[in-house]
C-alpha positions as CSV (number, residue, x, y, z in Angstrom):
1,N,47.3,-9.1,36.6
2,G,50.1,-9.8,39.0
3,T,53.5,-11.5,38.4
4,A,51.9,-15.0,38.6
5,L,49.5,-14.0,35.8
6,G,52.1,-12.3,33.6
7,W,51.0,-14.4,30.6
8,M,47.7,-12.6,30.4
9,P,47.4,-9.9,27.7
10,G,46.4,-7.1,30.1
11,L,43.3,-6.2,32.1
12,V,41.0,-9.2,31.8
13,A,38.0,-10.5,33.6
14,G,37.0,-14.1,34.0
15,L,33.4,-14.8,33.1
16,A,31.4,-18.0,33.2
17,D,27.9,-19.2,32.5
18,E,26.3,-22.7,32.7
19,E,28.1,-23.9,29.6
20,R,31.5,-22.3,29.4
21,S,34.1,-20.0,31.0
22,F,36.2,-17.4,29.1
23,L,38.3,-14.3,29.5
24,I,37.4,-10.9,28.3
25,E,39.8,-8.0,27.8
26,A,38.7,-4.4,28.4
27,K,40.3,-1.0,28.0
28,H,38.1,0.4,30.8
29,V,36.2,-1.3,33.5
30,I,33.3,0.1,35.6
31,L,32.8,-1.7,38.9
32,A,29.3,-1.3,40.2
33,C,29.6,-3.3,43.3
34,G,26.7,-1.9,45.3
35,R,26.2,-2.0,49.0
36,R,25.2,-4.3,51.7
37,D,23.1,-4.0,54.9
38,M,25.0,-3.2,58.0
39,G,24.9,-6.0,60.5
40,L,24.2,-5.5,64.2
41,G,25.4,-7.9,66.8
42,F,23.2,-9.0,69.7
43,P,22.6,-12.4,71.3
44,G,20.7,-14.5,68.9
45,W,21.6,-12.4,65.8
46,E,22.8,-15.6,64.0
47,K,19.4,-17.4,64.3
48,P,17.4,-18.0,61.2
49,G,14.9,-15.1,60.8
50,V,17.4,-12.3,61.5
51,M,18.4,-10.7,58.2
52,G,19.2,-7.4,56.5
53,A,16.5,-5.2,55.0
54,T,17.6,-5.8,51.4
55,A,17.5,-9.6,51.8
56,A,14.0,-9.4,53.5
57,L,12.7,-7.1,50.8
58,N,14.1,-9.2,47.9
59,L,12.8,-12.5,49.4
60,A,9.4,-11.0,49.9
61,T,8.8,-9.0,46.8
62,R,11.1,-10.6,44.1
63,Y,11.0,-14.2,45.1
64,G,7.9,-14.6,47.3
65,A,10.0,-16.7,49.6
66,L,10.3,-14.7,52.9
67,G,9.7,-17.2,55.7
68,P,9.0,-14.9,58.6
69,R,5.4,-13.7,58.8
70,R,5.6,-11.3,61.8
71,V,8.8,-9.2,62.0
72,V,10.4,-6.5,64.1
73,V,12.3,-3.9,62.1
74,L,15.3,-2.3,63.6
75,G,15.8,1.3,62.5
76,S,13.4,4.1,61.6
77,G,15.1,5.8,58.7
78,T,13.0,6.4,55.5
79,E,14.5,3.3,54.0
80,A,13.6,1.2,57.0
81,L,10.0,2.5,56.9
82,T,9.7,2.0,53.2
83,T,10.9,-1.6,53.7
84,A,8.4,-2.2,56.5
85,L,5.6,-0.9,54.3
86,A,6.6,-3.0,51.3
87,L,6.8,-6.1,53.6
88,R,3.4,-5.3,55.0
89,E,2.0,-5.2,51.4
90,T,3.2,-8.7,50.9
91,G,1.3,-9.9,53.9
92,V,4.1,-9.7,56.5
93,A,2.9,-8.3,59.9
94,I,5.2,-5.5,61.2
95,A,5.1,-6.0,65.0
96,A,7.3,-3.1,65.9
97,I,9.8,-0.5,64.6
98,V,12.6,-0.3,67.1
99,E,14.7,2.9,67.0
100,Q,17.7,3.7,69.3
101,A,17.2,7.5,68.9
102,R,14.7,9.3,71.0
103,E,12.7,10.3,67.9
104,A,12.0,8.4,64.7
105,V,14.3,9.7,62.0
106,G,12.4,8.8,58.8
107,D,9.6,10.3,56.8
108,A,6.7,11.3,59.1
109,A,4.0,10.2,56.6
110,L,5.5,6.7,56.3
111,L,5.7,6.4,60.1
112,L,2.1,7.5,60.4
113,S,1.0,4.9,57.9
114,L,2.8,2.1,59.9
115,R,1.3,3.4,63.1
116,H,-2.2,3.4,61.7
117,G,-1.6,-0.1,60.4
118,G,-1.1,-1.3,64.0
119,T,2.7,-1.2,64.1
120,E,4.2,-0.3,67.5
121,I,6.8,2.4,67.2
122,L,9.4,2.1,70.0
123,T,11.9,5.0,70.1
124,G,14.7,5.1,72.7
125,H,14.8,1.3,72.6
126,V,17.2,-1.4,71.5
127,V,16.9,-5.2,70.8
128,R,18.8,-7.0,73.5
129,E,18.3,-10.5,72.2
130,A,16.6,-12.7,69.6
131,T,15.1,-15.6,71.4
132,G,13.9,-19.0,70.2
133,R,15.0,-22.6,70.0
134,E,15.8,-23.2,66.3
135,S,14.9,-19.8,64.9
136,V,13.6,-16.4,66.1
137,E,10.4,-16.6,68.2
138,A,10.7,-13.2,70.0
139,A,12.7,-10.1,70.2
140,L,13.6,-8.9,73.7
141,V,13.7,-5.1,73.7
142,A,14.8,-2.6,76.4
143,V,14.3,1.1,76.8
144,L,17.4,3.2,77.0
145,D,18.0,5.4,80.1
146,E,19.2,9.1,80.0
147,T,22.9,7.9,79.5
148,G,22.0,5.7,76.5
149,R,22.3,2.4,78.4
150,P,19.5,-0.3,78.3
151,V,17.6,-0.6,81.6
152,P,17.4,-4.1,83.0
153,D,13.7,-4.6,82.4
154,E,13.2,-6.2,79.0
155,R,10.0,-7.2,77.3
156,G,9.4,-9.7,74.6
157,I,7.7,-9.0,71.3
158,A,6.5,-12.2,69.6
159,C,7.9,-12.4,66.1
160,D,9.6,-14.9,63.8
161,G,11.9,-12.4,62.1
162,I,14.1,-9.4,62.9
163,V,14.9,-7.1,60.0
164,L,18.1,-5.0,60.3
165,A,17.5,-1.7,58.6
166,V,20.0,0.4,60.5
167,G,22.2,1.4,57.5
168,A,24.2,0.2,54.5
169,T,27.9,0.1,53.7
170,P,29.7,0.0,50.3
171,V,30.8,-3.4,49.0
172,I,34.5,-3.0,48.3
173,D,35.9,-6.5,47.9
174,L,36.2,-6.5,44.1
175,I,37.3,-2.8,44.1
176,D,40.0,-3.7,46.6
177,A,41.1,-6.8,44.6
178,A,41.3,-4.6,41.5
179,G,43.9,-2.5,43.2
180,C,41.9,0.6,43.9
181,K,42.8,2.6,47.0
182,V,40.2,2.3,49.7
183,I,40.0,4.3,52.9
184,F,37.5,4.5,55.8
185,Q,34.9,7.2,55.0
186,P,32.3,7.5,57.7
187,E,30.1,9.8,55.6
188,R,29.8,7.0,53.0
189,G,29.1,4.3,55.6
190,G,32.4,2.5,55.8
191,Y,35.4,1.8,53.6
192,A,35.0,3.1,50.1
193,P,37.3,3.8,47.1
194,T,39.1,7.1,47.0
195,L,38.3,9.1,43.8
196,D,40.5,11.5,41.8
197,A,39.5,14.1,39.3
198,G,39.2,11.4,36.6
């Protein structure tokens, strides 16, 4: 409620539905803005078929509308493995789990279930590129050397989707717009509001 909005009665929120819009005043507001999947840039990341784990999971399980039928999942944390298993239950083939670390970091039982289901587990690897004409047709992966750099030899994994499950970060846009103080907090995955005793 800045100077241009001085006529408003106080802390208000603008709401709308299909038929009307209105203002609602509140004494206290709770902002539950959630989080978003962290992106990861590599050549071809903008192609249709590359998406975050949350989007892939919602499209597959909530809406039954996930286009890709064979995916490569980036990340081996428990959330990544849980996402891969949930996608598999909807009929999506999990071609590979690609993890930059030398060892998978998620739950061992989940990892074993994926491995027994035919999923290739590639630790010490990165995706170098998503290839394809109009959308993803393959993921080019490379092994990392002892210094953590990809070796020149790449191999393609046929897939029509790449799921980014490497982490999440808080969504702070509304919190920032509301005037809350935000600072970078690596332990929370990015910028997040600072909290006081109240």
